[in-house]
Residue, then its C-alpha position, 0 to 999 in steps of 0.5 A: m500500500e502506498e504511503l500517503r502524507l500531508d504537508r506540514d501547513t495543511v496538517l497545522l491548518m486542520i488542527m487550527q480548524y479543530l481548535k476553532s470548532n471546539s472553541l479552544l480560541e486561545s490555543f487557536k491564536t497561539l498556534q496561528q501566531e507561532s506557525k505564521i499560517a493564514f487561517r482563511i476558513v469561515q463557518s458561513q460565507g453566506e452569513i458574512c455576505k448577508a451582514v456585508m449587504e445589510g451594512a452590519w459592520t460590527k457583525v462582519l468584523a466579529l465574523l472575520k475576527n479569527v480570519a487572517l486577511p491581507d492588507k488590501l482586503i482589510g483596506m477595502l473593508y474599512s474604506q466601506f465602513i468609514e464611507e457609510l459612517c460618513s453617510k450617517k454623520e458619524f464623523d468622529l468614529a469615522t475619523f478614529l477608524l481612518q487614523k487607525h487603518g489609514q496605511k492599509l487604506m492607502i495600499c488598497d486605493k489611494a484615491r479613495y483614501t484621499q476622498l475619505v480624508g476630504m469627506l471628514k474635513s468637509k463633514k460632507a458625505e459623497i457616497g457612490d453606489i453603496l450596493n455595488q461597492r458592497k457586492k465587490l467587497v462580498d466577492a473579495i471576501c468570498s474569493w479569499t475565504t473558504e467555507l467548511n460546512s460542518n464542525t468536523r472532528l480532527i480525525d475526520l478532517i485528516k481522513a478527508g485530506i488524505l482521501a482528497e490527496g490520494e487521487s494524485t498519489i502525491c506525498h509532498t506538496q508542490a510549489r505553485q503560485s496562488e490564483p488572483i483573489v479579485e482585481e483589487l488584490k492582484s498586486q498582493d504578494k503571493p507565497k511560493d511554497i504552498a500546498t495543492e488545493t483540496p476540497v477539504l481546506r483552502v491552501p494555507q498562506v504564510i503571511e507577513n502581518e506584524e500582529i500575527k508575527e508577535s508571539q508570547n508564551d502567555v497570550e492571555s497576559k498580552a495587553p490590549n492595543e486595538t479596538t475590535s468592536y465599536i458600538r454607539i448606542p442610540t438614544k432610546k425613546k423611553f425617556s425622551d428627556m434623558k440622553y442614553h449613556v452606559k454608566i456601568a458595565k460588567y462581564t459575567l464570570d464566563g466572559n461571554t456576556l457584557i451587562t450594562g446599566s444606562m442612564d435611561g434605566f435599562v439593564e441589557l445583555l450584550n455579546a462580549s465579542t461584538l457588543e451587540l444586543r444578545k438576541d438569543i435571549k428570548y425576552q430581549e428579542q421580544k424587546k422586553f428589557m430589565l428596566h428601572e424607573e431612573g438611571v442605573l449606576a451600580l451592578d453586580i453579578t452572581s458568580d454563577s451568572t444567574m442573577i443581577c443586582a442593580g442600583d439606581e438614582i432614586g435609591t432602589l435596588k432590584v434583583w433580576r434573574i438573567s434567564d428570563g429577565k424577571c425581577l425577583r426582588k425590588l427594594a424601594y428606597a433601599h437608600t435615600h440617595p443614589i446607589t453608587c455600588c452594590k455586591f451580593m454576599a452571604k451566598n447571594s442571600q444578602v446585598v451590601s450597597g453604598c450610596q452618595g449619602g455616604r451610608i453602607r447598608i446590608h439588606g436581606l433578599k428574602s425578607a427585604a429588610l434592612l439588616k445593618e447600616y455602617r456610618g462613618h464616611t462623610a461623602y459618597i461611596i466609590d466602591l466596596v470589596l468583601l474580604d476574609s470570606d465575607n467577614t471584612l468589608v472594605t469601602a472607598s469614599a470621596d472623603s479621601t478615606i478607605r475603611f475596613w469594617d468588621l461585618p458581624s459587629g459593624v465596628q470600623r477596624i481601620k481607617i486609611t487616608p492615602r492622600e489627604g484632601s484628594s478624592i478617591n476615584s477608584m479602588s482595586l484589590h489585587p486578585n492574588n494578594p489581598e494585602r495590595l490595594l490600587i488607589c486612584n485619586n484625582c492626581t497624576e500618580l497611582i499608588v498601591i498600599n497595604r492594609k496599614g496604609e503604607v505605600q508599596q508602589r507608585i505608578e505614573t507616566e513619563e509624559k511632560m504634560k501629565s493628566d490626572f487619572t480618573e480610575a484604575y483597575y487590576t486585570p483578573d490575572g493581576k499582571w496589568i493595570y488599566a488606567a483612564a485619564q482626563n486626557l481621554r487616554l487609556y494607559v496599560f501598566d505592568a502591575n509588578d514594576g509599574k512600567l508603562i506598557r502601552v498608551l491608547e490615544r483618545v479612546h473617547r471624545s469626552t469623559i471616560f465613565g469606566i472600564a470593564i475588564h474581561p475575566k479570562e482574556a486580554k480584553a477591556v471595554t471602555y464607555g464614556n460620555d460620548g455614548y460609545l462602547l469600545l472593545w479593546e483587544g491585544 
């Protein structure tokens, strides 16, 4: 019997498809980075084509997220995206995209790039035949990608590959030039050592993309440097006199859902990858939402991702069941001031919350009764953290103090003033070391203190014109610190030595409200006064 073998690149591509089909995305990304193989297989070309023709660009980007696209095709994609943003008067987001992907746009079509620059300067959209342009883009995407019709297991893929190559009895691959993709891609450099095409998988291609070239042993610890999803939430009509802004956002522990609370009282579940409303949840598909009478300022999610606790501007706490959107408990006037933070405790049977009046209260969810109240802070509560198996409560306040409380007795154990007279904006506990607290004040320096209030670390930028930080948080693995500043930049620091790793310029047009950090991957979502949610990835 004649021995049949597959070339290295084809086998690697099969393994990558297996990893992707089984949602082993970190292993998939690592293999793609280290092998330099361009992954060109999509689950459904039809779904991508439909999204392009409908102009659903955030969905298109999500579907092509793990596909290695050539610079020219990326240029075509973003040129169309930016042009249609201009037609909708979304000039700020269009400018942001043009600055980020301008080089690839020039490679694609310098004349069109110049036209886009002119549109953004004049604030006037000169739109051509959008339908025809979308069709060209669809042709380019279909020519470059390959659809695999089933989630085939690895062994089935290898068997199919051997059978496909068996007809020609070729053991090793022969070099040949790839056929042109589309007219716009003819000048793209083609690899010379590639496999003979089979019906199972499209031929892999070695790509010269800097982002793919990068490889690290620990991909999950990579700091974010690119925005992959953009969404601007339209003003809802429920409260016509209130502008819609996300005021709080948190990921579920599995990282699949981003939950947001907004100024018009809506609590919504978004897809963590695309930032689009999750339509697979029945009540959201039917446009029935979890709703508060006033703006939602505080959120917490149970560890099993089954319930949400939300606090609003009129001091009401509501506990929602995620699966059906049902309100399980409403605590009207849990506080007499707007609620700024809340957390589940005592095996989800109680909720501790803080308000703008400086009070901290614990309510029982079964009885809906006030169980305890802690007094001492003289300004609104910024955040609270539970320690020592829920026996210790740590609270941070705008009165410049951090206080440690004994929960059973209600006695204040420790009072720390990191900076006298400087309001605390955020507090973050190191996930692996409860003795380290990251404090963000209204100043140009972050500090890390221990439980005694002793400064363990000082963190700042080396910029000449420094800006005050507005909030800062550890990542769940404790390796990075994400910090937002008044200059609308997002800074990424190494948590161990405080070294500045990356600066993301002008992530929003106006005030950054907050940062939500993904629990498992190198992702972060920022939200601000401009109404945008931005997803950043490494």
